[in-house]
C-alpha positions as CSV (number, residue, x, y, z in Angstrom):
1,X,-2.4,-10.7,5.3
2,X,-5.2,-8.2,4.9
3,X,-8.5,-10.0,4.0
4,X,-8.1,-13.6,2.9
5,X,-9.4,-14.2,-0.7
6,X,-11.2,-10.8,-0.9
7,X,-9.5,-9.9,-4.2
8,X,-10.5,-13.3,-5.6
9,X,-14.2,-12.7,-4.5
10,X,-14.2,-9.3,-6.1
11,X,-12.9,-10.7,-9.4
12,X,-15.6,-13.4,-9.4
13,X,-18.6,-11.5,-8.1
14,X,-18.1,-7.8,-9.0
15,X,-16.9,-5.4,-11.7
16,X,-15.1,-3.3,-9.0
17,X,-11.6,-4.0,-10.3
18,X,-10.6,-1.9,-13.3
19,X,-7.2,-2.0,-15.0
20,X,-6.1,1.6,-15.5
21,X,-3.0,3.4,-16.7
22,X,-1.7,6.9,-16.5
23,X,-3.6,8.0,-19.6
24,X,-7.1,7.4,-18.2
25,X,-6.9,8.3,-14.5
26,X,-7.4,12.1,-14.7
27,X,-9.5,11.9,-11.5
28,X,-6.8,10.0,-9.6
29,X,-3.8,12.3,-9.0
30,X,-3.4,12.6,-5.2
31,X,-2.5,9.2,-3.8
32,X,-1.7,8.0,-0.3
33,X,1.1,5.4,-0.5
34,X,1.7,2.5,1.9
35,X,5.3,3.5,2.8
36,X,6.0,0.2,4.6
37,X,5.0,-1.7,1.5
38,X,7.2,0.4,-0.8
39,X,10.2,-0.1,1.5
40,X,9.5,-3.9,1.8
41,X,9.4,-4.2,-2.0
42,X,12.7,-2.2,-2.3
43,X,14.5,-4.2,0.4
44,X,13.2,-7.5,-1.1
45,X,14.8,-6.6,-4.4
46,X,18.0,-5.4,-2.9
47,X,21.2,-7.5,-3.2
48,X,22.2,-6.7,0.4
49,X,20.1,-5.5,3.3
50,X,23.0,-3.4,4.5
51,X,23.2,-1.5,1.2
52,X,21.4,1.7,2.3
53,X,22.4,3.5,-0.9
54,X,20.6,0.9,-3.0
55,X,17.4,1.4,-0.9
56,X,17.6,5.2,-1.4
57,X,18.3,4.9,-5.1
58,X,15.2,2.8,-5.6
59,X,13.1,5.0,-3.4
60,X,14.1,8.3,-5.1
61,X,13.6,6.8,-8.6
62,X,10.1,5.6,-7.6
63,X,9.2,9.0,-6.3
64,X,10.6,10.8,-9.4
65,X,8.6,8.5,-11.7
66,X,5.5,9.5,-9.8
67,X,6.2,13.2,-10.0
68,X,7.0,13.0,-13.7
69,X,3.7,11.3,-14.2
70,X,2.0,14.3,-12.4
71,X,0.9,12.2,-9.4
72,X,0.9,13.8,-6.0
73,X,2.2,11.2,-3.5
74,X,1.6,11.2,0.2
75,X,3.6,8.5,2.1
76,X,2.1,6.8,5.2
77,X,4.1,4.5,7.5
78,X,2.8,2.1,10.1
79,X,2.8,3.2,13.7
80,X,2.5,1.0,16.8
81,X,0.7,-2.2,16.2
82,X,-2.8,-2.6,17.6
83,X,-3.1,-4.8,20.6
84,X,-5.8,-6.9,18.9
85,X,-3.2,-7.8,16.2
86,X,-0.9,-9.5,18.7
87,X,-1.6,-13.1,17.7
88,X,-1.1,-12.3,14.0
89,X,2.2,-10.5,14.7
90,X,3.4,-13.5,16.7
91,X,2.6,-15.8,13.8
92,X,4.5,-13.6,11.4
93,X,7.5,-13.5,13.7
94,X,7.5,-17.3,14.0
95,X,7.5,-17.5,10.2
96,X,10.5,-15.1,10.1
97,X,12.3,-17.2,12.7
98,X,11.7,-20.4,10.8
99,X,12.9,-18.7,7.6
100,X,16.1,-17.6,9.4
101,X,16.8,-21.2,10.5
102,X,16.2,-22.4,6.9
103,X,18.4,-19.6,5.5
104,X,21.3,-20.6,7.8
105,X,21.0,-24.3,6.7
106,X,21.0,-23.2,3.0
107,X,24.2,-21.2,3.5
108,X,25.7,-24.1,5.4
109,X,24.7,-26.7,2.7
110,X,25.7,-24.5,-0.3
111,X,22.1,-24.2,-1.6
112,X,21.4,-22.4,-4.8
113,X,21.0,-18.6,-4.9
114,X,17.3,-19.0,-5.7
115,X,16.7,-21.1,-2.6
116,X,18.8,-18.8,-0.4
117,X,16.9,-15.7,-1.7
118,X,13.6,-17.3,-1.1
119,X,14.2,-17.6,2.7
120,X,16.0,-14.3,2.8
121,X,12.9,-12.5,1.6
122,X,10.8,-14.2,4.2
123,X,13.0,-12.8,6.9
124,X,12.5,-9.2,5.9
125,X,10.9,-6.7,8.3
126,X,11.0,-3.0,7.7
127,X,13.0,-1.4,10.6
128,X,12.4,2.0,12.2
129,X,15.9,3.2,11.0
130,X,14.9,2.5,7.4
131,X,11.6,4.4,7.8
132,X,13.4,7.4,9.4
133,X,16.1,7.5,6.6
134,X,13.3,7.3,4.0
135,X,11.5,10.2,5.7
136,X,14.6,12.3,5.5
137,X,14.8,11.7,1.7
138,X,11.1,12.4,1.2
139,X,11.3,15.6,3.2
140,X,14.1,16.9,0.9
141,X,11.9,16.1,-2.1
142,X,9.0,18.0,-0.4
143,X,6.9,14.9,-0.2
144,X,4.3,14.8,2.7
145,X,4.9,11.8,4.9
146,X,3.4,10.6,8.2
147,X,3.8,7.9,10.8
148,X,0.3,6.6,11.5
149,X,-0.9,6.3,15.1
150,X,-1.3,2.6,14.4
151,X,-2.3,0.9,11.2
152,X,-1.2,2.8,8.1
153,X,-4.3,1.6,6.2
154,X,-6.5,3.2,8.9
155,X,-4.9,6.7,8.4
156,X,-5.0,6.3,4.6
157,X,-8.7,5.4,4.8
158,X,-9.2,8.5,6.9
159,X,-7.5,10.7,4.2
160,X,-9.7,9.0,1.6
161,X,-13.0,9.5,3.5
162,X,-12.2,13.1,4.1
163,X,-11.4,13.8,0.5
164,X,-7.7,14.6,1.1
165,X,-6.6,12.0,-1.4
166,X,-8.2,10.5,-4.5
167,X,-7.0,7.0,-3.8
168,X,-4.8,4.9,-1.5
169,X,-2.2,2.4,-2.6
170,X,-1.5,-0.7,-0.7
171,X,-1.6,-4.4,-1.4
172,X,-3.6,-5.0,1.9
173,X,-7.2,-5.5,1.1
174,X,-8.2,-4.4,4.6
175,X,-8.0,-0.8,3.3
176,X,-11.5,-1.4,2.0
177,X,-13.3,-2.4,5.3
178,X,-11.4,0.5,6.9
179,X,-13.3,2.7,4.4
180,X,-10.9,3.7,1.6
181,X,-13.1,4.9,-1.3
182,X,-10.7,4.0,-4.0
183,X,-8.0,1.3,-3.5
184,X,-5.0,0.9,-5.9
185,X,-3.1,-2.4,-6.1
186,X,-0.5,-3.9,-8.3
187,X,1.1,-0.5,-8.9
188,X,3.5,-0.9,-11.8
189,X,5.7,2.1,-12.1
190,X,7.3,1.0,-15.4
191,X,5.1,-1.5,-17.2
192,X,6.2,-1.8,-20.8
193,X,3.5,-2.2,-23.5
194,X,4.0,-3.0,-27.2
195,X,2.3,-0.9,-29.8
196,X,2.6,-0.3,-33.5
197,X,3.8,3.0,-34.8
198,X,3.3,4.2,-38.4
199,X,6.6,4.9,-40.1
200,X,6.0,5.8,-43.7
201,X,5.2,2.6,-45.6
202,X,6.3,0.4,-42.7
203,X,4.8,-0.2,-39.3
204,X,7.3,-0.8,-36.6
205,X,6.7,-2.1,-33.1
206,X,8.3,-0.1,-30.2
207,X,8.1,-0.5,-26.5
208,X,6.4,2.3,-24.6
209,X,6.5,2.8,-20.8
210,X,3.1,3.0,-19.1
211,X,2.2,3.3,-15.4
212,X,-0.5,0.8,-14.8
213,X,-2.5,-0.5,-11.8
214,X,-5.7,-2.1,-10.6
215,X,-8.3,0.4,-9.3
216,X,-11.0,-0.8,-6.9
217,X,-14.1,1.3,-6.1
218,X,-15.6,0.6,-2.6
219,X,-19.0,1.9,-3.9
220,X,-19.0,-0.6,-6.7
221,X,-17.9,-3.4,-4.3
222,X,-20.9,-2.7,-2.0
223,X,-23.3,-2.4,-4.9
224,X,-22.3,-5.5,-6.7
225,X,-22.1,-7.6,-3.6
226,X,-25.4,-6.1,-2.5
227,X,-24.2,-5.4,1.0
228,X,-24.1,-2.3,3.3
229,X,-20.8,-1.3,4.9
230,X,-21.6,-3.1,8.2
231,X,-22.3,-6.4,6.4
232,X,-19.2,-6.0,4.3
233,X,-17.1,-5.6,7.4
234,X,-18.6,-8.7,8.8
235,X,-17.9,-10.5,5.6
236,X,-14.3,-9.5,5.7
237,X,-14.0,-10.7,9.3
238,X,-15.6,-14.0,8.5
239,X,-13.4,-14.6,5.4
240,X,-10.3,-14.0,7.5
241,X,-8.6,-10.8,8.8
242,X,-5.6,-10.0,11.0
243,X,-7.6,-9.6,14.1
244,X,-9.8,-12.8,14.5
245,X,-9.3,-16.5,13.8
246,X,-11.5,-17.9,11.0
247,X,-14.3,-20.3,11.6
248,X,-13.7,-24.0,10.7
249,X,-15.3,-24.9,7.4
250,X,-16.1,-21.3,6.4
251,X,-14.2,-20.2,3.3
252,X,-14.8,-17.4,0.8
253,X,-17.9,-18.9,-0.8
254,X,-19.7,-19.9,2.4
255,X,-18.8,-16.6,4.0
256,X,-20.3,-14.5,1.2
257,X,-23.4,-16.7,0.7
258,X,-24.2,-16.6,4.4
259,X,-23.5,-12.9,5.0
260,X,-25.6,-12.2,1.9
261,X,-28.5,-14.1,3.5
262,X,-28.1,-13.4,7.2
263,X,-26.3,-10.0,7.0
264,X,-24.4,-10.4,10.3
265,X,-22.0,-12.9,11.9
266,X,-24.5,-13.5,14.7
267,X,-27.1,-14.4,12.1
268,X,-24.7,-16.8,10.4
269,X,-23.8,-18.5,13.7
270,X,-27.4,-18.8,14.7
271,X,-28.4,-20.6,11.5
272,X,-25.2,-22.7,10.9
273,X,-24.6,-23.8,14.4
274,X,-20.8,-23.4,14.0
275,X,-18.2,-24.4,16.5
276,X,-16.3,-21.3,17.7
277,X,-12.5,-21.4,17.8
278,X,-12.5,-20.1,21.3
279,X,-14.9,-18.9,24.1
280,X,-14.2,-15.2,23.5
281,X,-14.4,-15.4,19.7
282,X,-17.4,-13.1,19.5
283,X,-15.7,-10.6,21.8
284,X,-12.8,-10.6,19.3
285,X,-15.3,-10.1,16.4
286,X,-16.7,-7.0,18.2
287,X,-13.2,-5.6,18.7
288,X,-12.4,-6.2,15.0
289,X,-15.6,-4.4,14.0
290,X,-14.7,-1.5,16.3
291,X,-11.2,-1.4,14.8
292,X,-12.5,-1.2,11.2
293,X,-15.0,1.5,12.2
294,X,-12.7,3.2,14.7
295,X,-12.5,7.0,15.1
296,X,-9.0,8.2,15.5
297,X,-7.7,11.6,16.4
298,X,-4.6,12.7,14.4
299,X,-3.0,16.0,14.3
300,X,-2.6,16.1,10.5
301,X,-0.4,19.1,9.6
302,X,-1.0,18.7,6.0
303,X,1.0,20.7,3.5
304,X,0.3,19.4,0.0
305,X,3.2,18.7,-2.3
306,X,4.7,21.8,-4.1
307,X,7.5,21.1,-6.6
308,X,8.9,24.6,-5.8
309,X,9.7,23.5,-2.3
310,X,12.1,20.8,-3.3
311,X,15.4,21.3,-1.5
312,X,17.8,20.7,-4.4
313,X,21.1,21.7,-2.8
314,X,20.5,19.8,0.5
315,X,19.2,16.8,-1.6
316,X,22.5,16.8,-3.6
317,X,24.5,17.0,-0.4
318,X,22.5,14.1,1.1
319,X,23.0,11.9,-2.0
320,X,26.7,12.7,-2.0
321,X,27.0,11.7,1.7
322,X,25.2,8.4,0.9
323,X,28.0,7.6,-1.6
324,X,26.0,8.2,-4.8
325,X,28.2,8.5,-7.9
326,X,28.6,12.0,-9.5
327,X,26.9,10.6,-12.7
328,X,23.9,9.4,-10.8
329,X,23.6,12.6,-8.8
330,X,23.7,14.7,-12.0
331,X,21.0,12.5,-13.5
332,X,18.7,13.0,-10.5
333,X,19.4,16.8,-10.4
334,X,18.4,17.1,-14.1
335,X,15.2,15.2,-13.5
336,X,14.4,17.2,-10.4
337,X,15.0,20.5,-12.2
338,X,12.7,19.5,-15.0
339,X,10.0,18.7,-12.5
340,X,10.4,22.1,-10.9
341,X,10.4,23.8,-14.3
342,X,7.2,22.1,-15.3
343,X,5.5,22.6,-11.9
344,X,2.9,25.0,-13.4
345,X,1.4,21.9,-15.2
346,X,1.6,19.8,-12.0
347,X,-1.7,18.4,-10.8
348,X,-1.7,18.5,-7.1
349,X,-0.6,21.5,-5.2
350,X,-2.3,24.2,-7.3
351,X,-5.8,23.0,-6.7
352,X,-5.4,22.6,-2.9
353,X,-4.3,25.0,-0.1
354,X,-2.3,23.7,2.8
355,X,-4.4,22.4,5.6
356,X,-3.5,22.2,9.2
357,X,-6.2,20.8,11.5
358,X,-7.2,17.9,13.6
359,X,-9.5,15.5,11.8
360,X,-11.5,12.7,13.3
361,X,-12.6,9.5,11.7
């Protein structure tokens, strides 16, 4: 879920969200990607969950699109869930179970494909096997990838705070209270735009591919909301996060107005006399605060992407073993060779040396 209605609040109250495309983001080239989100989107769009080739096709094309746009990707996958997230995970599993029952009924009753697909997508959960297969493919392409100790957003925020990446990409807004300096959402790898092109006496309209996305600056968020980081974290908890139940009668507007005034959740409770959802609610709030501010130790053996390290022959063998057609393999080979050939112009590996160290957040 991330943070409930935070995107809506930022749209209404700040200028932090800027629509960008590949032509005007020279300062955003090294991006940490939410690997689980990427896989979830790919699987959701797949005709069959068992079609591993289809998953690999979509993943490799997404990566090639990024590399051709001179973007350095780093993939981060979720590790073990935090204990504090147990209640939220139980709710998600219940929703998947309910979707599974509804899906079976749709099949039994001969429901429309649209109705069947709706429940099918709700059942999706990225499995460890799919993560491991994706890591094999990313390694052959020379793309750095990591399994986070726990929340992927936490590790991506660490990378952002330490300046290892220019931005993080995830749809989960909790990347902001974790401390990501620049958050990218709604990443569109192939968004077509219309533009007029002069052609002698005539102007014709052609479709041009653009990579576009929303870019959110944490500094602008804090400035426009007039909050420090501690108050912003309390606001996110009060609005609704994965770790604590929300307070009855406190939505987006009330949460922001009261945190703006009283600065802390304790201050809000003292002045509003709210009924707590449970006796240990404040203990959960403190655990959530500690989670968003937590310091993790992670042995980050960080070799930045270098196009010259792409393993083209093993990659071809892997694709062949996965059942890719000869035509598709040839197309991928040609694209990869072009990326390698133009690697001197690649923004990413040339301005950074490999780093191998333990970093603490």
